[in-house]
TORTILO-445255 format. One record per atom (N, C-alpha, C): residue number from 1; x, y, z. Coordinates in Angstrom, 1 decimal. Example, Ala and Ser with C-alpha at 12.3 -4.5 7.8 and 13.67 -1.06 7.14 Angstrom:
<sites>
> 1,13.2,-5.7,7.8
> 1,12.3,-4.5,7.8
> 1,13.2,-3.3,7.8
> 2,12.8,-2.2,7.1
> 2,13.7,-1.1,7.1
> 2,12.9,0.0,7.9
</sites>
This chain:
<sites>
> 1,19.4,-34.9,10.8
> 1,19.6,-34.1,9.6
> 1,18.4,-33.1,9.6
> 2,18.7,-31.8,9.5
> 2,17.6,-30.8,9.5
> 2,17.0,-30.7,8.1
> 3,15.7,-30.4,8.1
> 3,15.0,-30.3,6.8
> 3,15.2,-28.8,6.3
> 4,15.5,-28.6,5.0
> 4,15.6,-27.3,4.5
> 4,14.2,-26.8,4.2
> 5,13.9,-25.5,4.5
> 5,12.7,-24.9,4.2
> 5,12.9,-23.8,3.2
> 6,11.9,-23.4,2.5
> 6,12.1,-22.3,1.6
> 6,11.2,-21.1,2.0
> 7,11.8,-19.9,1.8
> 7,11.1,-18.7,2.0
> 7,11.1,-17.9,0.7
> 8,10.0,-17.3,0.4
> 8,9.8,-16.5,-0.9
> 8,9.8,-15.1,-0.6
> 9,10.8,-14.4,-1.1
> 9,10.9,-12.9,-0.9
> 9,10.2,-12.2,-2.0
> 10,9.1,-11.5,-1.8
> 10,8.4,-10.8,-2.8
> 10,8.9,-9.4,-2.9
> 11,9.2,-9.0,-4.1
> 11,9.8,-7.6,-4.3
> 11,9.4,-7.1,-5.7
> 12,9.7,-5.8,-5.9
> 12,9.6,-5.2,-7.2
> 12,10.8,-4.3,-7.4
> 13,11.1,-3.9,-8.6
> 13,12.2,-3.1,-8.9
> 13,11.8,-1.8,-9.5
> 14,12.7,-0.8,-9.4
> 14,12.5,0.5,-10.0
> 14,13.7,0.8,-10.8
> 15,13.6,1.7,-11.8
> 15,14.7,2.2,-12.6
> 15,15.3,1.1,-13.5
> 16,16.5,1.5,-14.0
> 16,17.2,0.6,-14.9
> 16,18.7,1.1,-14.9
> 17,19.6,0.2,-15.2
> 17,21.0,0.5,-15.3
> 17,21.5,1.2,-14.0
> 18,21.9,2.4,-14.1
> 18,22.6,3.1,-12.9
> 18,21.6,3.4,-11.8
> 19,20.4,3.6,-12.0
> 19,19.5,3.9,-10.9
> 19,18.6,2.7,-10.5
> 20,18.9,1.5,-10.9
> 20,18.2,0.3,-10.6
> 20,18.3,-0.1,-9.1
> 21,17.1,-0.4,-8.5
> 21,17.2,-0.9,-7.2
> 21,15.9,-1.7,-6.9
> 22,16.0,-2.6,-6.0
> 22,14.9,-3.5,-5.6
> 22,14.2,-3.1,-4.3
> 23,12.9,-3.2,-4.2
> 23,12.2,-2.9,-3.0
> 23,11.6,-4.2,-2.5
> 24,12.0,-4.7,-1.3
> 24,11.4,-5.9,-0.7
> 24,10.1,-5.5,-0.1
> 25,9.1,-6.3,-0.4
> 25,7.7,-6.1,0.1
> 25,7.5,-7.0,1.3
> 26,7.6,-8.3,1.2
> 26,7.4,-9.2,2.3
> 26,8.0,-10.5,2.0
> 27,8.1,-11.4,3.0
> 27,8.6,-12.7,2.9
> 27,7.5,-13.7,3.4
> 28,7.4,-14.8,2.7
> 28,6.4,-15.8,3.1
> 28,6.9,-17.2,2.9
> 29,6.4,-18.2,3.6
> 29,6.8,-19.5,3.3
> 29,5.8,-20.3,2.4
> 30,4.9,-19.5,1.9
> 30,3.9,-20.1,1.0
> 30,4.0,-19.5,-0.4
> 31,4.5,-20.4,-1.4
> 31,4.7,-19.9,-2.7
> 31,3.4,-19.4,-3.4
> 32,2.3,-20.1,-3.1
> 32,1.0,-19.7,-3.7
> 32,0.7,-18.3,-3.3
> 33,0.9,-17.9,-2.0
> 33,0.6,-16.6,-1.5
> 33,1.5,-15.6,-2.3
> 34,2.7,-15.9,-2.5
> 34,3.6,-15.0,-3.2
> 34,3.2,-14.8,-4.6
> 35,2.8,-15.9,-5.3
> 35,2.3,-15.8,-6.7
> 35,1.0,-15.0,-6.8
> 36,0.1,-15.2,-5.9
> 36,-1.2,-14.4,-5.9
> 36,-0.9,-12.9,-5.7
> 37,0.0,-12.6,-4.8
> 37,0.3,-11.2,-4.6
> 37,0.9,-10.5,-5.8
> 38,1.9,-11.3,-6.4
> 38,2.5,-10.8,-7.6
> 38,1.6,-10.5,-8.7
> 39,0.7,-11.5,-8.9
> 39,-0.3,-11.3,-10.0
> 39,-1.2,-10.1,-9.8
> 40,-1.6,-9.9,-8.5
> 40,-2.5,-8.8,-8.2
> 40,-1.7,-7.5,-8.4
> 41,-0.5,-7.4,-7.9
> 41,0.4,-6.3,-8.0
> 41,0.6,-5.9,-9.4
> 42,1.0,-6.8,-10.2
> 42,1.3,-6.5,-11.6
> 42,0.0,-6.1,-12.4
> 43,-1.1,-6.7,-12.1
> 43,-2.4,-6.3,-12.8
> 43,-2.7,-4.9,-12.4
> 44,-2.7,-4.5,-11.2
> 44,-3.0,-3.2,-10.7
> 44,-2.0,-2.2,-11.3
> 45,-0.7,-2.5,-11.3
> 45,0.3,-1.7,-11.9
> 45,0.1,-1.4,-13.4
> 46,-0.3,-2.4,-14.1
> 46,-0.6,-2.3,-15.5
> 46,-1.8,-1.3,-15.8
> 47,-2.8,-1.5,-14.9
> 47,-4.0,-0.6,-15.1
> 47,-3.6,0.8,-14.8
> 48,-2.8,1.1,-13.7
> 48,-2.4,2.4,-13.4
> 48,-1.6,3.1,-14.5
> 49,-0.7,2.3,-15.0
> 49,0.2,2.8,-16.1
> 49,-0.6,3.2,-17.3
> 50,-1.6,2.3,-17.7
> 50,-2.4,2.6,-18.8
> 50,-3.3,3.9,-18.5
> 51,-3.8,4.0,-17.3
> 51,-4.6,5.1,-17.0
> 51,-3.8,6.4,-17.0
> 52,-2.6,6.4,-16.4
> 52,-1.8,7.6,-16.4
> 52,-1.3,8.0,-17.8
> 53,-1.1,7.1,-18.6
> 53,-0.7,7.4,-20.0
> 53,-1.8,8.0,-20.7
> 54,-3.0,7.6,-20.5
> 54,-4.2,8.2,-21.2
> 54,-4.4,9.6,-20.6
> 55,-4.2,9.8,-19.3
> 55,-4.4,11.1,-18.7
> 55,-3.4,12.1,-19.2
> 56,-2.1,11.6,-19.4
> 56,-1.1,12.4,-19.9
> 56,-1.4,13.0,-21.3
> 57,-2.0,12.1,-22.2
> 57,-2.4,12.5,-23.5
> 57,-3.5,13.5,-23.4
> 58,-4.5,13.3,-22.5
> 58,-5.6,14.2,-22.4
> 58,-5.1,15.6,-21.9
> 59,-4.1,15.6,-21.0
> 59,-3.5,16.8,-20.5
> 59,-2.8,17.6,-21.6
> 60,-2.1,16.9,-22.5
> 60,-1.4,17.5,-23.6
> 60,-2.4,18.1,-24.6
> 61,-3.6,17.5,-24.7
> 61,-4.6,18.0,-25.7
> 61,-5.5,19.1,-25.1
> 62,-5.4,19.3,-23.8
> 62,-6.3,20.3,-23.2
> 62,-5.8,21.7,-23.4
> 63,-6.7,22.6,-23.3
> 63,-6.3,24.0,-23.5
> 63,-5.3,24.5,-22.5
> 64,-5.6,24.2,-21.2
> 64,-4.7,24.6,-20.1
> 64,-4.2,23.4,-19.4
> 65,-3.0,22.9,-19.7
> 65,-2.5,21.7,-19.1
> 65,-2.4,21.7,-17.6
> 66,-2.0,22.9,-17.1
> 66,-1.8,23.0,-15.6
> 66,-3.1,22.8,-14.9
> 67,-4.2,23.5,-15.4
> 67,-5.5,23.3,-14.8
> 67,-6.0,21.9,-14.9
> 68,-5.7,21.2,-16.0
> 68,-6.1,19.8,-16.1
> 68,-5.4,19.0,-15.1
> 69,-4.1,19.2,-14.9
> 69,-3.3,18.4,-14.0
> 69,-3.8,18.7,-12.5
> 70,-4.1,19.9,-12.2
> 70,-4.6,20.3,-10.9
> 70,-5.9,19.6,-10.6
> 71,-6.8,19.5,-11.6
> 71,-8.1,18.8,-11.4
> 71,-8.0,17.3,-11.3
> 72,-6.8,16.8,-11.7
> 72,-6.5,15.3,-11.6
> 72,-5.2,15.1,-10.9
> 73,-5.2,15.3,-9.6
> 73,-3.9,15.3,-8.9
> 73,-3.1,14.0,-9.0
> 74,-3.7,12.9,-9.3
> 74,-3.0,11.6,-9.4
> 74,-2.0,11.7,-10.6
> 75,-2.2,12.6,-11.5
> 75,-1.2,12.7,-12.6
> 75,0.2,13.2,-12.2
> 76,0.2,13.8,-11.0
> 76,1.5,14.2,-10.5
> 76,2.3,13.0,-10.0
> 77,1.7,11.9,-9.8
> 77,2.4,10.6,-9.5
> 77,2.9,9.8,-10.7
> 78,2.7,10.4,-11.9
> 78,3.0,9.7,-13.1
> 78,4.4,9.1,-13.1
> 79,5.5,9.8,-12.8
> 79,6.8,9.3,-12.8
> 79,7.1,8.3,-11.8
> 80,6.4,8.4,-10.6
> 80,6.6,7.4,-9.5
> 80,6.0,6.1,-10.0
> 81,4.9,6.1,-10.6
> 81,4.2,4.8,-10.9
> 81,4.8,4.2,-12.2
> 82,5.1,5.0,-13.2
> 82,5.6,4.5,-14.4
> 82,7.0,4.0,-14.2
> 83,7.8,4.4,-13.2
> 83,9.1,4.0,-13.0
> 83,9.2,2.6,-12.3
> 84,8.0,2.1,-11.9
> 84,8.0,0.8,-11.2
> 84,8.0,-0.3,-12.2
> 85,8.8,-1.3,-12.0
> 85,8.8,-2.5,-12.9
> 85,8.0,-3.6,-12.2
> 86,7.7,-4.6,-12.9
> 86,6.8,-5.7,-12.4
> 86,7.4,-6.3,-11.2
> 87,6.5,-6.9,-10.3
> 87,7.0,-7.6,-9.1
> 87,7.4,-9.0,-9.5
> 88,8.1,-9.6,-8.6
> 88,8.5,-11.0,-8.7
> 88,8.9,-11.5,-7.3
> 89,9.4,-12.7,-7.3
> 89,9.9,-13.3,-6.0
> 89,11.2,-14.0,-6.2
> 90,11.9,-14.1,-5.0
> 90,13.1,-14.8,-5.0
> 90,13.0,-16.0,-4.0
> 91,13.4,-17.1,-4.4
> 91,13.3,-18.3,-3.5
> 91,14.6,-18.4,-2.7
> 92,14.4,-18.4,-1.3
> 92,15.6,-18.5,-0.4
> 92,15.5,-19.8,0.4
> 93,16.5,-20.5,0.5
> 93,16.5,-21.8,1.3
> 93,17.1,-21.5,2.7
> 94,16.3,-22.0,3.7
> 94,16.8,-21.8,5.1
> 94,17.2,-23.2,5.6
> 95,18.2,-23.2,6.3
> 95,18.7,-24.5,6.9
> 95,18.6,-24.5,8.4
</sites>
């Protein structure tokens, strides 16, 4: 009788409803590695979202919004980053 092993597929999703899709990042046989990566990914994602939201408010308050955005090019990635949902993993059994 063969022993079943488990693989953990780490992924994140984007969008919602009609434009929802998942992005597979990597697979590992170590659940601890998957959890560590997810924690790190979600922590960094939260920091970037908070930063970009504060930059957006500063841009709206500035006298010349386009000049502000040009001097902070990361703000052009706003929709890319804000559209990312938190990461997670899926347990897959191998036989």
